[in-house]
N, C-alpha and C positions, 0 to 999 in steps of 0.2 A: 074471149075474156082478155082484157088488157090491163097492164099495171105499169105505171111510170115508176122507175126505180132509180136508185142512186141518191146521193145527197140526203135531204131530210126524210125522204120516204123510208129510209132504213134505220133512222135513229129511234123513233118511237111512234109507230103507226097507230091509228085507231084500232081498237080491239076487234072490231068486226068490219066486214065490208071491204071495199077496195081501198088501196092506199091513196089517201088524199082524194077520196071520191065523194060524189054527191048522187046517191041512188046508184044507177048502173053506170053513171058517167065518172070519168076520172080527170084529174088536173095534171097538167105538165107545168112544172115550176122552174125557177131559175137555177135550181141545184141538181135537177135530174140529168143523168148521163145516158140512159138508154130506156127503151120501151120493150117490155116483155109481153108477147101476145100468145095466148093459147088457142090453137085452132082445133076445133072438134072435127074429126074426120068422119065422112059418111059411112054407114054400115050397109051390108047387103044381107037380107034375110035375118036381121037382128044379130049379125056376127060381123067381125072385121072383114073388110073387102080386100082380098088378096090381089085384086087388079091394081091396087094402089101401091103395093110393094110385094112382088112375088119372091124375090131373093135380094141379096145385097147388091147385085148388078142390075136388076130390073125394078126400078122404082118410079113412081109418079112424082109430082112436084106440087108445091104450094107457092102461089104468087100473091103477095100482099098488095092491096090497093088502097089509095088514099084520095080524099077530096075534101074541100071545105064545104060546110053546109050553106045552103041558100046563096050560091055564088053563080052569077051568070057567066063570069069569065072562065070558071072551071066547073062545068056542069057534070062532067063524067069523071069516073075514077081514073087515077094515074097509077102506074107501077110504083110500088114502094120497095126499092131494093131489087135484087135479082131473085129469080125463082130458087126455092129451097127444096132439095130432095126430101121425099118422105122417108122416114126411118124404117128400116126393116129390123124387126125383133123376133128372133127364133122362128116363128111360123107365119109371119105376116106383119101388117102395119099395126101401130098402136091405135088406141081409140082417140087420142088427141096428141098434138105435138106443139111444143113451145118454140117460138122464134123470137130472137132478140134483135131489135133494131137500134143501132147506135144513134147518138144525138146528131152527129154530122150528117147522117143519111136523112133524118127528118128535116133538118134545117136547109136542105137543098131547095125545098119548096118555099116560094115567097109567101104563100098563104099560111105557113106554119110559123106564126109570130104572135107577139103579145096581143091578147084580146080576140084571137081567132079561135074557132071551134072546127074540128075536123072529124071525119068519119073514116074508119078503117075497115076494109072487107078482105076476104081471102078467097081466091079462086083455086080449087083443088082439081088437079088433073091426074088421070090414071096413066098406066104404062102406055096405053094406046093413044093418049092425047085427048081423050074425052074429058070434059070438065063440066063443072056445075054452073059456069057462066057467072053466077053471083050467089051469094049465100041465101038470099031471100029473107033477110031479117026484116021484121016489121017494127022492131023497137031497137034502133041502132044505139050502141054505146057511143057517147061523144067524148072526145078528148078536148078539154078546154085549156088553152094556152094562156098562162098568167105569169108574167115575169116581174110584176110590180111588187116591191117590198112593202110591208106594213109601214104606215106613217106614224112615227113616234115623236113628232115635233113637240118640243117642250115637255116630253115625258121621259126621255132617255136617262135622265139623272135623278128621277124621282122614285126609284125603287127604294123601299124601306124595309128594314128588318127589325123586329122587336123580340127579344128573348122573353120567354114566359116560364112560370114556375107554378108548382102546386100551391094551393091556398095557404096563407099564413107565412109564405116566404117572400123575400124581397128580390125583385129583379133590378139589376143595375145596367143602365144604358151603356153599350159598348163592351160588355163583358158576357162571357158564357161561364157561369159559376156552377158549383156543385149542387145547387138546388134547381137549376133550370131543367125543364122537361121538354121544351119545344120552342120553336121559333115561328113567328107569323110573318109571312111575306105579304106586303101590300104592293100590288103591281098595277101601275097605270097602263091601260090597254090601248086607247085610241085618242086622237085629238078631239077638239070641240066638235068638229063636223062629223056626222055619222058616216062610218065607213062600212058599207054593206059587205065588203070582201072579208071582213073579220068574222062574219057569222060562220060558225063551224070551224073557226081557228082554234088555237090553243097556246099555252105557254109551257116551256120547260124550265124547271127550277134548277139552278146550278150552284154548286158550292165547291170550294177547294181550300186547302191550307196554303198559307203564304209561301211556303218553301217548295210547293209543287207547281208544275207547269200545266197539268191537265185538270179539267173540271170533271166532277162527278155530277150526274143527274140525280137530284134529290126527290124524295117523296115516293108516292105509290104510282108506279108506272101504269099508264092507261086509265087513271082515275078520271071520272066524269067531271070532277071539280076543275080540271085543267083545260076543259074545252068550253067554248063560247056558243051559246045557242040563243041568239037574239034576232029579232025581225024588226027592221025599221025603227030602231031605238038606240040610244046611247049605251055603250058598254061601260059600266062603272068599274072603278079599280077593283081588282080581285083581292081577296084576303084568303090565303092558303096556309094552313098549319102543317108544319113538318115536325114530327116527334124526334126525340133524341136518338132512339134506336128503333129500327124497323126490321121486319122479318123477311125471309125469303130473299129475293133479289132486290128488294126495295132498299134505298139508302137513307138513313136518318142522319141527323147532325153529327153524332159521335161515330157514325160509320164512314165518314169521309176519309179518303186515303190520306195517311200521314197525320191523322189527328193525334195531338200530343200537348200536354200541359206546357203553357208558356208561349205557344205559337198562336197565330191569328187565323180565324176562319173568314174567308172572303165569299161574298154572295153575289150572284148575278142571275139573269134570266134571259131566255130567248123567246121572242114573240113570233108566232106563225100566223099568217092569214089562212083562209080556207083552202088555198092552193098549196100551202106548205112552204111559201117563201119565208125565210127566216131573217130576223134582224136582232142583233145583240143590243142589250142595253149598254150604256156607256161604261167606260173603264173606271168611273167613279163608284167603285163597289162598296156597299156597306160592309163593315167589318165588326167582328166580335173577338176580343182577346180571350183565349182559354185560360181560366184561372179557377181551378176546382180545389185548390189547397187552402184551407183556412189559415189565416195568420196566427202566429203563436206569440204569447207574451214572453218577451225575453228579459225585461227589466221593469220594476216598479220603483219609482224614486220620487223625490220632492225637492222643490227649490227653497223650502223653508230652512231656517237655521236650526241647528241642534237646540233642543230645549223642551220645556214643558209648556203645554198650551192649555189655556183655561176656557171655560164656557164663553162662547161668542167669538173665539179666535178662529181664523180661517187658515187651513192647511192646503197648500197646492200639491196636487198629486199628478205625476206624469207616468203614463203607461206606455212603454216603448215596445213596439211589435217587430216581428221578423221581416216585415215588408211594408211598402207604401200601401196605404188603404184609401178607399173611396167610400162615400156615404150616399146612399140613395135618399132622394128628397122625402120619401114617405117614411123614413125611419123615425120613430119616436124616441128621442134620446133618453127620456126618462124610463123607458121600458127596455130599450135595446142596447144601451151603452151604459153600463154601471160597474162600479167597483164596490164590492161588499167589504165592510170594515169590521174589525174585532174591537171597536171602541166601546163595546158594552158587553157585559158578562152574560147576558141572556138574549135569546132570540126574540123578535127579529133584529138582526144586526143592521146598523145604519148603512146607507149607501152614500158614496160620494156623488156629487152632481156633475154631469158632463158639461163641459164648457166649450171645447173646440178640439180640432185635430189639425195637424200639419204633417204631411208626408207619413212617417211611420210612428208618430207620437200623438196619443190622445191625452188631453188635459182635463182634469177634474178638480173640483174644490170640495173640501169638507169643513163644515162649521161645527166646532165642538159644542155638544149639547150637555145639559145638566145631567150629572150622574155618569157621564161617559168617562171611562178610564181604562188603561191597559198597561201591560208591562212594556218595558222599553224594547223597541225593535230597531233593526238597522234598515234605514230607508233605501239603501243601495242593494239590499238582498233581491235576488231574482226569484220571484214567486209568481204563481199562475193566476189565471182568471179567478175572480172572487177573492182578490188580494186582501190579505189581512194587514191593514195599516192602522196603527193606533194613534192616539192623541199625543203620545210621547215619541219624538223622532230624534234619532242620533245618526249622523252621517258617519260612515266608516272612514 
């Protein structure tokens, strides 16, 4: 059994099978640092063979072998590193032993290069020097060398983030507000030409707060939605939803390290081909400003002069808020931005009509109607939403 390790292989491997594997085969990619091989030791009479390790001073050895497949230049196995002594544990050898081969040992061989495929065998020798000559495998695990990064030509700056909310709430582009429940990643995967090396690849979704230097990996770790399974066809942009809060070790939007009102969430992604070679999307990260605090009405006033206004007269009303505001394009002003007036003694009270907004000020107009009257109020009084402003205005 072989596993290429280091780099992306230890970030978030597939949930089953070999790391960056394809069946019994594995890939060696541009980030790997070493190869871990587990050698199964032969038994004698269905028990461990003490001739492989009698005591700590008398042990056999394991010699790893390597060769490229289908090569006339290297038809036979070559030694891969030096022989390794078999471990002695308590009363004999183990049933298997792991051996780690460093990257520089593998790269000594000219045939261990991009687009090459190699086989690895193990020769087990006992204390007396008897060995198995070869493992006798009929179904060799292959190690496929692939150093080429995914091609994100014209895609690296097209990552898109869209905040979402429950029904009947408005999302505002560029903001994460108190109503948002999730974000949707739209991730371009490959260029126009079909790239077969992307089959069985995946993406990692990243997020961080602008004050932080490290990225969190978002979403459900190991989710099938993050892997590509395509054969001879174009991989369309992925759409992946990440909820605001997730359970266990999964990280949602509001679980990101350093999440705080007034800061900015930055989003990115890493694209991996089937071998696990990673490429980051560009530094042009989509961002959402965290603003979950509703604005408060601090002042309701008017630009009209003091006086009594009659039917048909128009009164300008300004509602000043505690912060600069933005308006979603889907907001219906007649339903979502109103000031209720006490210009009538019975319900329903009339509403002022929304006209415009600038920074922290919302502007309304009210046209005096027949029968509307009210007691004098002070237009500069600070009053809340549903402001009671009458037809008689006197400035303080």
